[in-house]
C-alpha positions in Angstrom: 22.4 -5.9 -2.9 21.3 -2.4 -2.3 17.6 -2.6 -1.3 15.3 0.3 -0.9 12.2 0.0 1.2 8.8 1.5 0.1 6.0 1.7 2.6 3.1 3.7 4.1 3.5 4.4 7.8 0.3 4.5 9.7 1.6 7.0 12.2 2.5 9.5 9.5 -1.0 9.4 8.1 -2.6 9.6 11.5 -0.5 12.7 12.2 -1.9 14.3 9.0 -5.5 13.8 10.3 -6.5 10.6 8.6 -8.6 8.2 10.7 -7.9 4.8 12.3 -9.9 2.9 9.7 -8.5 4.9 6.8 -5.0 3.9 7.8 -5.7 0.4 8.8 -3.8 -1.2 5.9 -0.7 0.9 6.6 2.4 -0.4 8.4 3.6 0.2 11.9 7.2 1.5 12.2 8.2 -1.8 13.9 7.2 -3.7 10.8 9.6 -1.7 8.6 12.3 -2.0 11.3 11.9 -5.8 11.3 12.1 -6.1 7.6 15.1 -3.9 7.4 16.9 -5.8 10.2 16.4 -9.1 8.4 17.6 -7.7 5.1 20.7 -6.5 6.7 21.2 -9.8 8.5 21.1 -11.5 5.1 23.9 -9.3 4.0 22.1 -6.5 2.1 22.4 -2.8 2.5 19.2 -0.9 2.9 17.7 2.5 2.4 14.3 3.7 3.7 12.4 5.4 0.9 8.9 5.7 2.3 5.6 6.5 0.4 5.2 7.0 -3.3 5.7 10.7 -3.2 9.1 10.2 -1.6 9.9 7.4 -4.1 9.1 9.8 -7.0 11.4 12.5 -5.5 14.2 10.0 -5.1 13.8 8.7 -8.7 13.8 12.2 -10.2 16.9 13.0 -8.2 18.7 10.1 -9.8 18.6 7.6 -6.9 18.6 3.9 -7.8 18.5 0.5 -6.0 19.2 -3.1 -7.1 15.8 -4.0 -5.7 13.0 -2.3 -3.8 11.2 -4.2 -1.1 7.7 -2.8 -1.6 5.0 -3.0 1.0 3.3 0.3 0.1 -0.5 0.0 0.0 -1.3 3.4 -1.5 -4.0 5.8 -0.3 -6.5 6.5 -3.1 -8.2 4.6 -5.9 -8.8 1.0 -6.9 -5.3 1.0 -8.5 -3.6 2.2 -5.3 -1.6 -0.9 -4.7 -0.3 -0.7 -8.3 1.1 2.8 -8.0 4.6 2.0 -6.6 5.1 -1.1 -8.9 4.1 1.0 -12.0 6.5 3.8 -11.1 9.3 1.4 -10.5 8.5 -0.4 -13.8 8.8 3.0 -15.6 12.3 3.4 -14.2 13.3 -0.2 -14.8 13.8 -1.1 -11.2 12.8 -4.5 -9.9 10.7 -4.9 -6.8 9.2 -7.5 -4.5 5.6 -8.8 -4.9 3.2 -8.6 -7.8 3.1 -6.3 -10.8 0.7 -3.5 -11.4 -1.9 -5.6 -13.3 -2.1 -8.3 -10.6 -2.1 -5.7 -7.8 -5.0 -3.8 -9.3 -7.0 -6.9 -10.3 -6.8 -8.5 -6.9 -7.8 -5.4 -5.0 -11.0 -5.3 -7.0 -12.8 -8.4 -5.6 -15.4 -8.4 -8.3 -12.9 -8.4 -11.2 -10.9 -11.1 -9.3 -14.0 -13.3 -9.2 -14.6 -12.9 -12.9 -11.0 -14.1 -13.7 -11.2 -16.9 -11.1 -14.5 -18.2 -12.7 -12.9 -18.1 -16.1 -10.1 -20.3 -14.7 -12.7 -22.7 -13.3 -11.6 -22.0 -9.7 -14.4 -22.2 -7.1 -15.7 -18.8 -5.9 -19.3 -17.7 -5.1 -21.6 -15.9 -7.5 -21.8 -12.2 -6.8 -23.4 -8.9 -7.7 -22.0 -5.3 -7.5 -24.4 -2.7 -6.1 -23.8 1.0 -6.7 -27.4 2.1 -6.7 -30.7 0.7 -5.5 -31.6 -0.5 -9.0 -28.7 -2.9 -9.0 -30.3 -4.9 -6.2 -32.7 -6.4 -8.8 -29.7 -8.4 -10.2 -29.3 -10.4 -7.0 -30.9 -13.8 -7.7 -29.2 -16.0 -5.0 -30.8 -16.9 -1.7 -30.4 -15.2 1.7 -28.5 -14.9 3.9 -26.0 -12.9 1.9 -22.8 -11.0 2.7 -22.0 -7.5 1.6 -18.6 -5.7 1.7 -16.8 -2.9 -0.2 -15.5 -4.2 -3.5 -12.0 -2.8 -3.1 -10.8 -2.6 0.5 -8.4 -4.7 2.5 -7.9 -5.4 6.3 -11.6 -6.2 6.4 -12.5 -2.5 6.2 -16.3 -2.2 5.8 -16.9 -5.6 7.3 -18.7 -5.8 10.7 -21.4 -7.6 12.6 -24.0 -6.2 10.1 -22.3 -7.6 7.0 -24.3 -10.8 7.1 -27.8 -9.9 5.8 -31.1 -11.8 5.9 -33.6 -9.5 4.1 -33.9 -7.3 1.1 -34.5 -4.3 3.3 -31.3 -4.9 5.3 -29.4 -5.4 2.1 -30.5 -2.1 0.6 -29.6 -0.2 3.7 -26.2 -1.9 4.0 -25.3 -1.3 0.3 -26.2 2.4 0.7 -23.9 2.6 3.8 -21.0 1.0 1.9 -21.4 3.3 -1.2 -21.8 6.4 1.0 -18.9 5.6 3.3 -16.3 4.0 1.1 -17.3 5.6 -2.3 -17.3 2.4 -4.1 -19.6 -0.5 -5.0 -20.8 -3.1 -2.6 -19.9 -6.6 -3.4 -22.8 -9.0 -2.5 -22.4 -12.7 -2.4 -24.0 -15.7 -0.7 -23.0 -16.0 2.9 -20.7 -19.0 3.5 -21.4 -20.7 6.8 -18.4 -23.1 6.9 -14.9 -22.9 8.2 -12.4 -20.1 7.1 -8.8 -20.6 6.1 -5.9 -18.6 4.9 -3.2 -20.2 2.8 0.3 -18.7 2.5 2.6 -19.0 -0.5 6.1 -18.0 -1.6 7.6 -18.0 -5.0 6.5 -17.3 -8.6 5.1 -19.5 -11.3 6.2 -23.1 -11.3 8.6 -22.2 -8.4 5.7 -21.2 -6.2 5.0 -23.3 -3.2 2.5 -23.4 -0.3 4.0 -22.7 3.1 1.0 -23.7 5.1 -2.7 -23.1 5.9 -4.2 -21.7 9.1 -7.8 -22.1 10.1 -9.4 -19.0 11.5 -11.9 -19.4 14.3 -13.8 -16.7 16.3 -13.3 -16.6 20.1 -15.9 -15.7 22.6 -16.6 -11.9 22.4 -15.7 -11.6 18.7 -18.1 -10.0 16.3 -20.2 -12.9 14.8 -20.1 -14.6 11.4 -17.0 -13.2 9.8 -13.3 -12.1 10.1 -14.4 -8.5 10.6 -12.4 -5.3 10.9 -12.7 -5.2 14.7 -11.8 -8.9 14.9 -8.7 -8.3 12.8 -7.6 -5.3 14.8 -8.0 -7.2 18.0 -6.9 -10.6 16.6 -4.8 -11.5 19.7 -8.0 -11.5 21.8 -10.7 -12.4 19.4 -9.3 -14.8 16.8 -7.9 -18.3 17.2 -5.4 -19.3 14.5 -4.3 -22.9 14.2 -2.9 -25.2 11.5 -5.5 -26.7 9.3 -6.1 -30.4 9.5 -4.3 -32.5 6.9 -7.3 -32.9 4.5 -8.3 -29.2 4.6 -4.7 -28.1 4.2 -4.3 -30.3 1.1 -7.5 -29.0 -0.5 -6.6 -25.4 0.3 -3.1 -25.8 -1.1 -4.4 -27.3 -4.3 -6.8 -24.5 -5.0 -4.4 -21.7 -3.8 -1.6 -22.8 -6.1 -4.1 -22.8 -9.1 -5.1 -19.2 -8.0 -1.5 -18.0 -7.5 -0.2 -19.4 -10.9 -3.4 -18.6 -12.8 -3.4 -14.9 -11.8 0.4 -14.5 -12.1 1.0 -13.6 -8.4 4.7 -13.3 -7.4 7.1 -13.8 -4.5 4.7 -14.2 -1.5 1.2 -13.7 -0.3 -2.1 -15.3 0.6 -5.3 -16.8 -0.7 -8.3 -16.7 1.7 -10.9 -19.4 1.4 -14.1 -20.5 3.2 -16.3 -23.5 3.1 -20.0 -23.4 2.1 -22.7 -25.3 3.9 -21.7 -28.5 2.1 -18.0 -28.2 3.0 -16.9 -27.0 -0.5 -14.1 -24.5 -0.5 -14.7 -21.2 -2.2 -12.0 -18.5 -2.8 -12.9 -15.3 -0.9 -10.0 -13.1 -2.0 -6.4 -13.0 -3.0 -3.7 -10.9 -1.3 -0.5 -10.5 -3.3 0.7 -7.7 -1.1 0.6 -9.3 2.3 1.1 -7.8 5.7 4.6 -8.4 7.0 4.4 -7.7 10.8 6.3 -10.8 12.2 3.7 -11.5 14.9 0.4 -9.9 13.8 0.2 -10.6 10.0 -1.2 -13.8 8.6 1.7 -14.7 6.3 4.4 -14.5 9.0 2.1 -16.1 11.5 1.7 -19.1 9.1 5.5 -19.3 8.8 5.8 -19.4 12.6 3.2 -22.1 12.8 5.1 -24.4 10.4 8.6 -23.7 11.8 9.8 -21.2 9.1 11.6 -18.2 10.5 10.8 -14.6 9.6 14.3 -14.3 8.2 13.8 -17.3 6.0 10.5 -15.7 4.8 12.2 -12.5 3.9 15.0 -14.4 2.2 12.5 -16.4 0.1 10.7 -13.3 -1.0 14.0 -11.5 -2.0 15.2 -14.7 -3.8 12.1 -14.9 -5.8 12.2 -11.2 -6.8 15.9 -11.4 -7.6 15.3 -13.9 -10.4 13.8 -11.0 -12.4 16.8 -8.7 -12.0 19.1 -10.3 -14.5 16.6 -10.5 -17.4 15.6 -6.9 -16.7 19.2 -5.8 -16.8 19.8 -7.7 -20.1 16.7 -6.0 -21.6 18.0 -2.5 -20.6 21.4 -3.4 -22.0 19.8 -4.2 -25.3 18.3 -0.7 -25.4 14.9 -1.4 -23.7 15.6 0.4 -20.4 15.4 4.0 -19.2 18.2 6.5 -19.6 20.0 7.0 -16.4 
């Protein structure tokens, strides 16, 4: 197949004056090089497209691909991870990973929790705080945890995110709103172990690759998988395969999440235990990091003996099942004029 690659390069945004944290979700060049190398090794031809503005220019100029391998995170708005998928949908071009609805839903952690609760999937109660008056709606016990409602890569999470008093909570929520220009999500602090479960496939074909437990090393920021801890994960985080019972419990919940939300091709579900050892879903990542050695999904593959090439092949195979039905629909008059 002829596969285009959509992505946001961190170095390009840094060169334009954006800051380190603003660009934390964007890819290093070596990630794109690794994805492209594996796609070519699998027999595909590739073309680097780049960010959404470059994609739009290519589409207007008449360029097309059999499939787009999309890892573009987007820059602005709660729907930023939906922008490339929506544009490709408009032009009738299939792509890897989840559709615009799922991408927007899962970036907004509050909306995700609403849906998870409707599916009877365990996740903590929560409140969204945009102004001081919203603090009155918080009726669960301290300590609590506060973070931006729609960020990834642990942006907005640090050693002060675990909160033990109303005064601290008010100050922290104001900081989040002022800094990230979005609501703070407040939920009970979970004191148990943390896990990330990786999946590939779509619907009934989805399967769990494995589950890693995430433990903090000496010198890490306390209490959470924070932005600093993630950025320095080689030094501050210990990843190791979950024990058999924990892996089974995580897999069962994660498959329910993946299928219930309609996630596609590959990604992760992050979970943490409460004080009684009960797993709660923290968040869902249907647009996973793809660096072969630093991103959680590929690291899980490595831990269970699955190669990076096999991971790329599984993602492409899952996405490819949607190409034939799409082509048939366009042939019946439902597609775009080319």
